[in-house]
C-alpha positions in Angstrom: -4.6 12.5 -1.6 -4.5 9.1 -3.0 -5.5 5.5 -3.3 -3.4 2.5 -2.2 -5.2 -0.8 -2.5 -3.9 -4.2 -1.4 -4.9 -7.8 -1.1 -3.6 -11.2 0.0 -4.3 -14.2 -2.2 -5.1 -17.7 -1.1 -1.9 -18.8 -2.9 0.4 -16.8 -0.5 0.9 -13.7 -2.6 0.3 -10.0 -1.8 -0.8 -7.5 -4.5 -0.7 -3.7 -4.0 -1.5 -0.8 -6.3 -1.6 3.0 -6.2 -2.5 6.0 -8.3 -0.1 8.9 -9.3 -1.9 12.0 -8.0 -0.4 14.6 -5.7 -3.1 17.0 -4.7 -4.3 19.6 -2.2 -7.5 21.5 -1.9 -7.0 23.5 -5.1 -4.9 21.4 -7.5 -3.8 18.0 -8.6 -0.7 16.9 -10.5 0.6 13.6 -11.8 3.8 12.3 -10.3 6.2 9.9 -12.0 7.3 8.1 -8.8 5.2 5.3 -7.5 3.5 5.4 -4.1 4.0 1.6 -4.0 7.4 0.1 -4.0 9.3 -3.2 -3.6 12.0 -3.3 -1.0 13.5 -6.8 -0.9 10.6 -9.3 -0.4 8.4 -6.5 0.9 5.8 -4.3 -0.8 5.2 -0.9 0.8 2.6 1.8 0.0 2.1 5.1 1.8 -0.4 7.9 1.9 -0.7 10.8 1.5 2.9 12.1 1.5 5.4 11.2 -1.2 8.1 12.1 1.4 7.0 9.1 3.4 7.5 6.8 0.4 11.0 8.4 -0.3 12.1 7.7 3.3 10.8 4.1 3.2 12.6 3.5 -0.1 15.9 5.2 0.6 16.6 5.7 4.3 19.4 3.1 5.0 18.3 2.9 8.7 15.1 1.2 7.6 16.6 -1.4 5.4 17.2 -5.1 6.4 15.5 -4.8 9.8 12.6 -7.2 9.2 12.7 -10.9 8.1 10.7 -11.9 5.0 6.9 -11.2 5.4 6.1 -14.9 5.8 8.5 -15.1 8.8 7.4 -11.7 10.3 5.0 -10.9 13.0 3.2 -7.8 14.4 5.5 -8.1 17.3 8.6 -7.8 15.0 7.2 -4.7 13.3 6.2 -3.0 16.6 9.5 -3.8 18.4 12.1 -3.7 15.6 10.8 -1.6 12.7 8.6 1.1 14.3 11.4 2.5 16.6 13.6 3.0 13.5 10.6 4.5 11.6 9.9 6.9 14.4 13.5 8.1 14.4 13.6 8.5 10.6 10.3 10.4 10.6 11.2 12.6 13.6 14.4 13.7 11.8 12.3 14.7 8.8 9.4 16.2 10.7 6.9 14.2 8.6 3.8 15.3 10.6 0.9 13.3 11.9 -1.3 12.4 9.0 0.1 9.4 7.1 -0.5 5.7 6.7 1.6 2.8 5.5 0.7 -0.5 4.1 3.4 -3.2 4.1 3.4 -6.9 3.2 4.2 -9.7 0.9 4.0 -13.5 0.6 0.3 -13.4 1.6 0.8 -11.2 4.7 -0.2 -7.6 5.1 0.0 -5.0 7.8 -0.9 -1.4 8.3 0.9 1.3 10.3 -1.0 4.3 11.4 0.4 7.8 12.1 0.3 7.0 15.9 2.6 4.1 15.0 0.0 1.5 15.9 0.4 -1.7 13.8 -2.4 -4.0 12.7 -2.4 -7.2 10.6 -4.8 -7.4 7.7 -6.3 -10.7 6.6 -7.8 -10.2 3.2 -7.8 -6.8 1.6 -7.6 -3.1 2.5 -7.2 0.4 1.1 -5.9 3.7 2.4 -6.2 7.3 1.1 -9.0 9.5 0.0 -10.4 6.9 -2.4 -10.3 4.0 0.1 -14.0 3.7 0.5 -14.6 3.2 -3.2 -11.6 0.8 -3.5 -12.8 -1.3 -0.6 -16.3 -1.6 -2.2 -14.6 -2.8 -5.4 -12.3 -5.2 -3.6 -15.2 -6.7 -1.7 -17.3 -7.2 -4.8 -14.5 -8.7 -7.0 -13.2 -10.9 -4.2 -16.6 -12.2 -3.1 -18.2 -12.6 -6.5 -15.7 -14.9 -8.2 -16.9 -17.9 -10.2 -15.3 -20.3 -12.6 -17.3 -18.6 -15.4 -16.1 -15.1 -14.6 -12.8 -15.3 -12.8 -11.2 -11.9 -11.9 -7.4 -11.9 -11.8 -5.7 -10.4 -8.8 -4.1 -7.8 -11.0 -7.6 -6.8 -12.2 -9.0 -6.7 -8.6 -6.4 -4.1 -7.7 -6.9 -2.2 -11.0 -10.7 -2.1 -10.6 -10.3 -0.8 -7.0 -8.0 2.0 -8.3 -10.4 2.7 -11.1 -13.4 2.9 -8.8 -11.5 5.4 -6.6 -10.5 7.4 -9.6 -14.1 7.5 -10.9 -15.5 8.8 -7.6 -12.6 10.8 -6.1 -11.2 14.0 -7.7 -7.9 13.4 -6.0 -7.1 10.0 -7.6 -5.7 9.7 -11.1 -3.8 7.5 -13.4 -1.4 6.0 -14.2 -1.8 3.2 -11.7 1.2 1.2 -10.5 0.5 -2.4 -9.5 3.0 -4.8 -7.8 2.8 -8.4 -6.8 5.0 -10.1 -4.2 5.3 -12.9 -6.8 6.9 -10.7 -9.4 10.3 -9.0 -9.1 9.0 -5.7 -10.7 5.9 -3.7 -11.4 3.2 -5.8 -13.2 
């Protein structure tokens, strides 16, 4: 299981972070590959399968389909990206329990395992630790003040840490990306 936490900023950026656990009912191991990745101007995160992340990252049929996030729409994702995703996943027999977060430039979408697409306005989280991460994101986003500002990096970090504290299937290291930075933060 996992945690993927994401947020949009009021400056037109998207932040996304994830843990490194791969687990089942009886064991957990730390993986070196990230569940969050940058592909061009896009950030992607997936849960719970590492195979979904690998397909998103390396399947050439999924590359270059979409315009940059700020020029994209739910319609483009549904009509242009999802059919290619369905074909890639069908060839790999991915199964029916996965979720994808994708976004950048202040825009964020989710794709469910039934291939439904929804746009997200502020913040979200997926995976077994999502409830804990959502509580943290709500608190840090809503309780900002000029006396105690919380950076966007720390909002994602705290969300991942909350999920790790309460969920046995979430563990460090955390990987955090911003659409403003060309690499992991």
